C-alpha positions as a Markdown table, in Angstrom:
| # | Residue | x | y | z |
|---|---|---|---|---|
| 1 | Unk | 116.6 | 122.1 | 107.9 |
| 2 | Unk | 114.6 | 119.2 | 109.4 |
| 3 | Unk | 116.3 | 116.5 | 111.4 |
| 4 | Unk | 117.4 | 113.8 | 109.1 |
| 5 | Unk | 118.7 | 110.2 | 109.2 |
| 6 | Unk | 121.5 | 111.4 | 106.7 |
| 7 | Unk | 124.5 | 111.5 | 109.0 |
| 8 | Unk | 125.9 | 114.9 | 109.4 |
| 9 | Unk | 129.3 | 113.7 | 108.6 |
| 10 | Unk | 128.3 | 113.1 | 105.0 |
| 11 | Unk | 127.9 | 116.8 | 104.1 |
| 12 | Unk | 129.2 | 119.7 | 106.2 |
| 13 | Unk | 127.4 | 122.8 | 104.9 |
| 14 | Unk | 128.7 | 125.8 | 107.0 |
| 15 | Unk | 132.2 | 126.9 | 108.0 |
| 16 | Unk | 131.2 | 127.3 | 111.6 |
| 17 | Unk | 130.3 | 123.7 | 111.9 |
| 18 | Unk | 133.4 | 122.8 | 110.2 |
| 19 | Unk | 135.5 | 124.9 | 112.6 |
| 20 | Unk | 133.6 | 123.6 | 115.6 |
| 21 | Unk | 134.2 | 120.0 | 114.6 |
| 22 | Unk | 137.8 | 120.4 | 113.6 |
| 23 | Unk | 138.7 | 122.2 | 116.8 |
| 24 | Unk | 138.6 | 118.9 | 118.7 |
| 25 | Unk | 141.2 | 116.9 | 116.8 |
| 26 | Unk | 141.2 | 114.2 | 119.4 |
| 27 | Unk | 137.5 | 113.2 | 118.7 |
| 28 | Unk | 137.7 | 113.5 | 114.8 |
| 29 | Unk | 138.4 | 110.9 | 112.1 |
| 30 | Unk | 139.5 | 112.5 | 108.8 |
| 31 | Unk | 138.8 | 110.8 | 105.5 |
| 32 | Unk | 140.9 | 110.8 | 102.5 |
| 33 | Unk | 142.9 | 114.0 | 101.7 |
| 34 | Unk | 141.0 | 114.3 | 98.5 |
| 35 | Unk | 137.7 | 114.7 | 100.2 |
| 36 | Unk | 138.5 | 116.8 | 103.3 |
| 37 | Unk | 134.8 | 117.7 | 103.9 |
| 38 | Unk | 134.0 | 114.2 | 105.1 |
| 39 | Unk | 134.6 | 113.7 | 108.9 |
| 40 | Unk | 133.1 | 112.1 | 111.8 |
| 41 | Unk | 133.3 | 112.5 | 115.5 |
| 42 | Unk | 134.0 | 109.3 | 117.6 |
| 43 | Unk | 131.9 | 108.3 | 120.4 |
| 44 | Unk | 133.0 | 109.6 | 123.7 |
| 45 | Unk | 133.7 | 106.2 | 125.1 |
| 46 | Unk | 135.4 | 104.6 | 122.0 |
| 47 | Unk | 139.0 | 103.8 | 121.5 |
| 48 | Unk | 140.9 | 106.0 | 119.2 |
| 49 | Unk | 141.8 | 104.1 | 115.9 |
| 50 | Unk | 142.5 | 106.1 | 112.9 |
| 51 | Unk | 139.9 | 104.3 | 110.6 |
| 52 | Unk | 139.3 | 106.6 | 107.6 |
| 53 | Unk | 135.7 | 106.8 | 106.7 |
| 54 | Unk | 134.8 | 105.5 | 103.3 |
| 55 | Unk | 138.2 | 104.0 | 102.9 |
| 56 | Unk | 138.9 | 100.3 | 102.2 |
| 57 | Unk | 139.5 | 99.6 | 105.9 |
| 58 | Unk | 136.3 | 101.4 | 106.9 |
| 59 | Unk | 134.2 | 99.0 | 104.5 |
| 60 | Unk | 136.1 | 96.1 | 105.6 |
| 61 | Unk | 135.4 | 96.7 | 109.3 |
| 62 | Unk | 131.8 | 97.2 | 108.5 |
| 63 | Unk | 131.9 | 93.8 | 106.4 |
| 64 | Unk | 133.6 | 92.0 | 109.5 |
| 65 | Unk | 131.0 | 93.5 | 111.8 |
| 66 | Unk | 128.2 | 92.3 | 109.6 |
| 67 | Unk | 129.7 | 88.9 | 109.2 |
| 68 | Unk | 129.9 | 88.4 | 112.9 |
| 69 | Unk | 126.4 | 89.8 | 113.8 |
| 70 | Unk | 124.7 | 87.7 | 111.1 |
| 71 | Unk | 126.5 | 84.3 | 111.4 |
| 72 | Unk | 126.4 | 83.9 | 115.1 |
| 73 | Unk | 122.8 | 85.2 | 115.6 |
| 74 | Unk | 121.4 | 83.0 | 112.8 |
| 75 | Unk | 123.2 | 79.9 | 114.2 |
| 76 | Unk | 121.8 | 80.6 | 117.7 |
| 77 | Unk | 118.3 | 80.7 | 116.6 |
| 78 | Unk | 118.6 | 77.5 | 114.6 |
| 79 | Unk | 116.1 | 75.6 | 116.8 |
| 80 | Unk | 113.4 | 78.2 | 116.0 |
| 81 | Unk | 114.3 | 78.2 | 112.3 |
| 82 | Unk | 114.1 | 74.4 | 112.3 |
| 83 | Unk | 110.5 | 74.3 | 113.8 |
| 84 | Unk | 109.4 | 77.3 | 111.6 |
| 85 | Unk | 110.6 | 75.6 | 108.3 |
| 86 | Unk | 108.9 | 72.1 | 109.3 |
| 87 | Unk | 105.7 | 74.1 | 110.2 |
| 88 | Unk | 105.7 | 75.5 | 106.6 |
| 89 | Unk | 106.4 | 72.3 | 104.8 |
| 90 | Unk | 104.3 | 69.9 | 106.9 |
| 91 | Unk | 101.5 | 71.7 | 108.9 |
| 92 | Unk | 99.7 | 68.5 | 109.4 |
| 93 | Unk | 102.6 | 67.1 | 111.5 |
| 94 | Unk | 103.8 | 70.4 | 113.0 |
| 95 | Unk | 100.6 | 72.1 | 114.0 |
| 96 | Unk | 101.9 | 74.7 | 116.4 |
| 97 | Unk | 105.0 | 76.0 | 117.9 |
| 98 | Unk | 104.7 | 74.0 | 121.0 |
| 99 | Unk | 103.7 | 70.8 | 119.3 |
| 100 | Unk | 106.5 | 71.3 | 116.8 |
| 101 | Unk | 109.1 | 71.4 | 119.5 |
| 102 | Unk | 107.6 | 68.4 | 121.1 |
| 103 | Unk | 107.5 | 66.4 | 117.9 |
| 104 | Unk | 111.0 | 67.3 | 117.1 |
| 105 | Unk | 112.3 | 66.5 | 120.7 |
| 106 | Unk | 110.6 | 63.1 | 120.6 |
| 107 | Unk | 111.8 | 62.1 | 117.2 |
| 108 | Unk | 115.3 | 63.5 | 117.0 |
| 109 | Unk | 116.3 | 64.4 | 120.5 |
| 110 | Unk | 118.0 | 67.6 | 121.8 |
| 111 | Unk | 120.7 | 67.3 | 119.1 |
| 112 | Unk | 118.1 | 67.6 | 116.4 |
| 113 | Unk | 117.3 | 71.1 | 117.2 |
| 114 | Unk | 120.7 | 72.3 | 115.7 |
| 115 | Unk | 120.5 | 70.3 | 112.6 |
| 116 | Unk | 121.9 | 72.4 | 109.7 |
| 117 | Unk | 123.7 | 74.8 | 112.0 |
| 118 | Unk | 126.9 | 74.7 | 109.7 |
| 119 | Unk | 125.3 | 75.9 | 106.5 |
| 120 | Unk | 123.3 | 78.4 | 108.6 |
| 121 | Unk | 126.5 | 79.9 | 110.1 |
| 122 | Unk | 128.6 | 80.0 | 107.0 |
| 123 | Unk | 125.8 | 81.2 | 104.7 |
| 124 | Unk | 124.7 | 84.0 | 106.9 |
| 125 | Unk | 128.3 | 85.0 | 107.8 |
| 126 | Unk | 128.9 | 85.5 | 104.1 |
| 127 | Unk | 125.7 | 87.2 | 103.6 |
| 128 | Unk | 126.2 | 89.5 | 106.5 |
| 129 | Unk | 129.7 | 90.8 | 105.3 |
| 130 | Unk | 128.3 | 91.6 | 101.9 |
| 131 | Unk | 125.0 | 93.0 | 103.3 |
| 132 | Unk | 126.5 | 95.4 | 105.8 |
| 133 | Unk | 129.7 | 96.4 | 104.0 |
| 134 | Unk | 128.0 | 97.0 | 100.8 |
| 135 | Unk | 125.1 | 98.8 | 102.4 |
| 136 | Unk | 127.6 | 101.4 | 103.9 |
| 137 | Unk | 129.3 | 101.7 | 100.5 |
| 138 | Unk | 126.1 | 102.1 | 98.4 |
| 139 | Unk | 124.5 | 104.5 | 101.1 |
| 140 | Unk | 127.6 | 106.7 | 100.6 |
| 141 | Unk | 127.7 | 106.4 | 96.9 |
| 142 | Unk | 124.1 | 107.2 | 96.3 |
| 143 | Unk | 124.3 | 110.2 | 98.6 |
| 144 | Unk | 127.1 | 111.5 | 96.6 |
| 145 | Unk | 125.2 | 111.0 | 93.3 |
| 146 | Unk | 122.2 | 112.8 | 94.5 |
| 147 | Unk | 124.0 | 115.6 | 96.3 |
| 148 | Unk | 123.5 | 116.8 | 99.9 |
| 149 | Unk | 120.1 | 118.5 | 99.5 |
| 150 | Unk | 118.5 | 115.5 | 97.9 |
| 151 | Unk | 120.2 | 113.0 | 100.1 |
| 152 | Unk | 118.7 | 114.8 | 103.1 |
| 153 | Unk | 115.3 | 115.3 | 101.5 |
| 154 | Unk | 115.0 | 111.8 | 100.3 |
| 155 | Unk | 117.0 | 110.0 | 102.9 |
| 156 | Unk | 114.7 | 107.0 | 103.2 |
| 157 | Unk | 115.0 | 106.5 | 99.4 |
| 158 | Unk | 118.8 | 106.5 | 99.8 |
| 159 | Unk | 118.5 | 103.9 | 102.6 |
| 160 | Unk | 116.1 | 101.7 | 100.5 |
| 161 | Unk | 118.3 | 101.9 | 97.4 |
| 162 | Unk | 121.5 | 101.1 | 99.3 |
| 163 | Unk | 120.1 | 98.2 | 101.3 |
| 164 | Unk | 118.4 | 96.6 | 98.1 |
| 165 | Unk | 121.6 | 96.9 | 96.1 |
| 166 | Unk | 123.5 | 95.3 | 98.8 |
| 167 | Unk | 121.2 | 92.5 | 99.5 |
| 168 | Unk | 120.9 | 91.4 | 95.7 |
| 169 | Unk | 124.7 | 90.6 | 95.8 |
| 170 | Unk | 124.7 | 89.2 | 99.4 |
| 171 | Unk | 122.0 | 86.6 | 98.4 |
| 172 | Unk | 124.2 | 85.1 | 95.7 |
| 173 | Unk | 126.6 | 84.2 | 98.4 |
| 174 | Unk | 123.8 | 83.0 | 100.8 |
| 175 | Unk | 121.8 | 81.0 | 98.3 |
| 176 | Unk | 123.9 | 77.6 | 98.1 |
| 177 | Unk | 124.1 | 77.4 | 101.9 |
| 178 | Unk | 120.4 | 78.0 | 102.3 |
| 179 | Unk | 119.5 | 75.4 | 99.7 |
| 180 | Unk | 121.5 | 72.8 | 101.8 |
| 181 | Unk | 120.1 | 74.2 | 105.0 |
| 182 | Unk | 116.6 | 73.6 | 104.2 |
| 183 | Unk | 117.2 | 70.2 | 102.8 |
| 184 | Unk | 118.9 | 69.0 | 105.8 |
| 185 | Unk | 116.2 | 70.5 | 108.2 |
| 186 | Unk | 113.2 | 69.4 | 106.4 |
| 187 | Unk | 114.1 | 66.1 | 104.7 |
| 188 | Unk | 115.2 | 63.5 | 107.4 |
| 189 | Unk | 117.9 | 61.3 | 106.0 |
| 190 | Unk | 118.9 | 63.6 | 103.2 |
| 191 | Unk | 122.3 | 64.4 | 104.9 |
| 192 | Unk | 123.7 | 65.1 | 108.3 |
| 193 | Unk | 124.9 | 68.6 | 107.5 |
| 194 | Unk | 127.0 | 70.6 | 105.1 |
| 195 | Unk | 129.8 | 68.2 | 104.4 |
| 196 | Unk | 127.8 | 65.5 | 103.0 |
| 197 | Unk | 124.8 | 67.5 | 101.8 |
| 198 | Unk | 126.7 | 69.8 | 99.5 |
| 199 | Unk | 128.2 | 67.0 | 97.4 |
| 200 | Unk | 124.9 | 65.1 | 97.4 |
| 201 | Unk | 122.8 | 68.1 | 96.2 |
| 202 | Unk | 125.3 | 68.6 | 93.4 |
| 203 | Unk | 125.3 | 65.1 | 92.4 |
| 204 | Unk | 121.5 | 65.0 | 92.2 |
| 205 | Unk | 120.7 | 68.4 | 90.8 |
| 206 | Unk | 124.0 | 69.9 | 89.5 |
| 207 | Unk | 125.4 | 73.1 | 90.5 |
| 208 | Unk | 122.2 | 75.0 | 89.1 |
| 209 | Unk | 120.3 | 73.2 | 92.0 |
| 210 | Unk | 122.3 | 75.3 | 94.5 |
| 211 | Unk | 120.7 | 78.5 | 93.0 |
| 212 | Unk | 117.3 | 77.4 | 91.9 |
| 213 | Unk | 115.9 | 79.3 | 94.9 |
| 214 | Unk | 117.7 | 82.6 | 94.2 |
| 215 | Unk | 114.8 | 84.5 | 92.9 |
| 216 | Unk | 112.4 | 83.6 | 95.7 |
| 217 | Unk | 115.3 | 84.3 | 98.0 |
| 218 | Unk | 115.6 | 87.8 | 96.5 |
| 219 | Unk | 111.9 | 88.0 | 97.0 |
| 220 | Unk | 112.2 | 87.4 | 100.6 |
| 221 | Unk | 115.5 | 89.0 | 101.6 |
| 222 | Unk | 115.5 | 92.2 | 99.5 |
| 223 | Unk | 112.2 | 93.5 | 100.9 |
| 224 | Unk | 113.3 | 92.3 | 104.4 |
| 225 | Unk | 116.7 | 94.0 | 104.1 |
| 226 | Unk | 115.0 | 97.2 | 102.7 |
| 227 | Unk | 112.7 | 97.2 | 105.6 |
| 228 | Unk | 115.4 | 96.3 | 108.0 |
| 229 | Unk | 117.8 | 99.1 | 107.3 |
| 230 | Unk | 115.4 | 101.9 | 106.4 |
| 231 | Unk | 113.0 | 101.4 | 109.3 |
| 232 | Unk | 115.9 | 100.9 | 111.8 |
| 233 | Unk | 117.5 | 104.2 | 110.9 |
| 234 | Unk | 114.2 | 106.0 | 111.1 |
| 235 | Unk | 113.3 | 104.2 | 114.4 |
| 236 | Unk | 116.6 | 105.1 | 115.9 |
| 237 | Unk | 116.3 | 108.7 | 114.9 |
| 238 | Unk | 112.9 | 109.0 | 116.4 |
| 239 | Unk | 114.1 | 107.4 | 119.7 |
| 240 | Unk | 116.9 | 110.0 | 120.0 |
| 241 | Unk | 114.6 | 112.8 | 118.8 |
| 242 | Unk | 111.5 | 112.0 | 121.1 |
| 243 | Unk | 112.6 | 109.6 | 123.9 |
| 244 | Unk | 116.1 | 110.7 | 124.9 |
| 245 | Unk | 116.7 | 114.3 | 125.8 |
| 246 | Unk | 120.4 | 114.0 | 125.5 |
| 247 | Unk | 122.0 | 114.5 | 122.0 |
| 248 | Unk | 123.4 | 111.2 | 120.7 |
| 249 | Unk | 127.1 | 112.2 | 120.8 |
| 250 | Unk | 126.6 | 112.9 | 124.6 |
| 251 | Unk | 124.9 | 109.6 | 125.3 |
| 252 | Unk | 127.0 | 106.8 | 127.0 |
| 253 | Unk | 128.1 | 103.9 | 124.9 |
| 254 | Unk | 125.9 | 101.5 | 126.9 |
| 255 | Unk | 122.8 | 103.7 | 126.1 |
| 256 | Unk | 123.7 | 104.0 | 122.4 |
| 257 | Unk | 123.9 | 100.3 | 122.2 |
| 258 | Unk | 120.6 | 99.9 | 124.0 |
| 259 | Unk | 119.0 | 102.0 | 121.4 |
| 260 | Unk | 120.6 | 99.9 | 118.7 |
| 261 | Unk | 119.0 | 96.8 | 120.2 |
| 262 | Unk | 115.5 | 98.2 | 120.8 |
| 263 | Unk | 115.4 | 99.8 | 117.3 |
| 264 | Unk | 116.7 | 96.6 | 115.8 |
| 265 | Unk | 113.9 | 94.6 | 117.5 |
| 266 | Unk | 111.1 | 96.9 | 116.3 |
| 267 | Unk | 112.5 | 97.0 | 112.8 |
| 268 | Unk | 112.6 | 93.0 | 113.0 |
| 269 | Unk | 108.9 | 92.8 | 113.5 |
| 270 | Unk | 108.1 | 94.9 | 110.4 |
| 271 | Unk | 110.8 | 92.8 | 108.4 |
| 272 | Unk | 109.0 | 89.5 | 109.5 |
| 273 | Unk | 105.6 | 90.6 | 108.2 |
| 274 | Unk | 106.9 | 92.0 | 104.9 |
| 275 | Unk | 109.1 | 89.0 | 104.0 |
| 276 | Unk | 107.1 | 86.1 | 105.3 |
| 277 | Unk | 105.2 | 85.0 | 102.2 |
| 278 | Unk | 108.5 | 84.7 | 100.2 |
| 279 | Unk | 110.1 | 82.8 | 103.3 |
| 280 | Unk | 107.2 | 80.2 | 102.9 |
| 281 | Unk | 107.8 | 80.0 | 99.2 |
| 282 | Unk | 111.7 | 79.6 | 99.7 |
| 283 | Unk | 111.1 | 76.7 | 102.2 |
| 284 | Unk | 108.5 | 75.0 | 99.9 |
| 285 | Unk | 110.7 | 75.1 | 96.7 |
| 286 | Unk | 113.8 | 73.9 | 98.4 |
| 287 | Unk | 112.1 | 71.1 | 100.1 |
| 288 | Unk | 110.0 | 69.8 | 97.1 |
| 289 | Unk | 112.2 | 68.7 | 94.0 |
| 290 | Unk | 110.8 | 70.1 | 90.8 |
| 291 | Unk | 108.2 | 72.3 | 92.6 |
| 292 | Unk | 107.2 | 75.7 | 91.3 |
| 293 | Unk | 105.8 | 78.8 | 92.7 |
| 294 | Unk | 102.3 | 78.0 | 91.4 |
| 295 | Unk | 102.6 | 74.7 | 93.3 |
| 296 | Unk | 103.3 | 76.5 | 96.5 |
| 297 | Unk | 100.4 | 78.8 | 96.0 |
| 298 | Unk | 98.0 | 76.0 | 95.2 |
| 299 | Unk | 99.1 | 73.9 | 98.2 |
| 300 | Unk | 99.4 | 76.5 | 100.8 |
| 301 | Unk | 97.0 | 79.2 | 99.5 |
| 302 | Unk | 97.7 | 82.9 | 99.7 |
| 303 | Unk | 96.5 | 83.3 | 103.2 |
| 304 | Unk | 98.6 | 80.4 | 104.2 |
| 305 | Unk | 101.6 | 81.8 | 102.7 |
| 306 | Unk | 101.1 | 85.1 | 104.5 |
| 307 | Unk | 100.3 | 83.6 | 108.0 |
| 308 | Unk | 101.7 | 80.0 | 108.3 |
| 309 | Unk | 104.5 | 80.1 | 110.9 |
| 310 | Unk | 104.3 | 84.0 | 111.2 |
| 311 | Unk | 104.2 | 84.3 | 115.0 |
| 312 | Unk | 107.3 | 82.1 | 115.4 |
| 313 | Unk | 109.0 | 84.1 | 112.6 |
| 314 | Unk | 108.1 | 87.5 | 114.3 |
| 315 | Unk | 109.8 | 86.1 | 117.6 |
| 316 | Unk | 112.7 | 84.9 | 115.7 |
| 317 | Unk | 113.4 | 87.8 | 113.4 |
| 318 | Unk | 112.7 | 90.4 | 116.0 |
| 319 | Unk | 115.2 | 88.8 | 118.3 |
| 320 | Unk | 117.6 | 88.1 | 115.5 |
| 321 | Unk | 117.4 | 91.7 | 114.1 |
| 322 | Unk | 117.8 | 93.3 | 117.5 |
| 323 | Unk | 120.7 | 91.2 | 118.4 |
| 324 | Unk | 122.3 | 91.8 | 114.9 |
| 325 | Unk | 122.2 | 95.7 | 115.3 |
| 326 | Unk | 123.4 | 95.4 | 118.9 |
| 327 | Unk | 126.4 | 93.3 | 117.9 |
| 328 | Unk | 127.2 | 95.2 | 114.7 |
| 329 | Unk | 127.2 | 98.6 | 116.5 |
| 330 | Unk | 129.2 | 97.2 | 119.5 |
| 331 | Unk | 131.9 | 95.9 | 116.9 |
| 332 | Unk | 132.0 | 99.4 | 115.3 |
| 333 | Unk | 132.4 | 101.1 | 118.6 |
| 334 | Unk | 135.2 | 98.6 | 119.5 |
| 335 | Unk | 137.1 | 99.8 | 116.4 |
| 336 | Unk | 136.6 | 103.5 | 117.1 |
| 337 | Unk | 133.6 | 104.0 | 114.9 |
| 338 | Unk | 130.1 | 105.5 | 116.0 |
| 339 | Unk | 126.9 | 103.6 | 116.2 |
| 340 | Unk | 124.6 | 103.6 | 113.3 |
| 341 | Unk | 121.8 | 106.0 | 112.7 |
| 342 | Unk | 120.3 | 108.9 | 114.8 |
| 343 | Unk | 122.6 | 111.7 | 113.8 |
| 344 | Unk | 121.2 | 114.9 | 112.6 |
| 345 | Unk | 122.6 | 116.8 | 109.8 |
| 346 | Unk | 124.5 | 120.2 | 110.2 |
| 347 | Unk | 122.1 | 123.2 | 110.2 |
| 348 | Unk | 121.5 | 125.2 | 107.0 |
| 349 | Unk | 123.3 | 128.4 | 106.6 |
| 350 | Unk | 121.1 | 131.3 | 107.7 |
| 351 | Unk | 119.8 | 133.5 | 104.9 |
| 352 | Unk | 121.8 | 136.6 | 104.1 |
| 353 | Unk | 120.2 | 139.8 | 105.4 |
| 354 | Unk | 119.1 | 142.3 | 103.1 |
| 355 | Unk | 121.6 | 145.1 | 102.5 |
């Protein structure tokens, strides 16, 4: 069987593999008693905590890790996001990255670079919890539905379906905070932040105003997340297969986390390119009351929607995604779980010899 990104602990196909794994009890996490075939060896350096895979505690741990990695990283790049949004909305004033930072520093001072940090932090913390926790849940569920052979054969489709399903739900949690963030960052005088921006937006546009950008948000985030998870898992597998001679479970924790960061950064570049047109659309709709997608295309043009602010977004998203995977996997290791991706499936049983 070819190497695959479907983790070997999902499906154990041979009794010899099962015996080999279960012999080292100290490095094994057993799942629920009703599914004894599911198991996973812990990293060599991790602490030993009996978190059962695919249990409530397992998904909760993934959700907590996702919340931490998304909330703090998005808040940290608030200055980049602020300049990017203003370049998208007012290109005549914010002509380039360097001039954009200069204009903001002159008009708003250093504190202005962190305008909108609160809705950014809370929104992406909520989104990250649903995104990562539900991705792990849907990946497992879809692998079970299609069976071990198809889950291995069509591994990338499993990752795409799992990440898309998770992101659709995660964006419902993110959308209200994203609407406030964009208003605070691109409309001077609208509000100081979340505390006064939320009631003001509800008074002016109603609760529905918090969700008017959910469709374009799906258009931006769902392709982004599908690319983020599927490309990351494939990139990490290729790194372990072609660049590192040592099997993953024999690599040090530091090396594994380094692979997570590198794989995440490369995946982030692809994410930025795929999702950038919808990102321009979200910024336009949330900053212009009553605007439509047609208005955005007319003003920005198709080429402008694909390229305006793209270099800055590549820098921001690449850094963001690399940091997120590094933090997420570091959290998983800290609670006794392995890093994400790069595990080959158990070998297929040898064909029976003719009698």
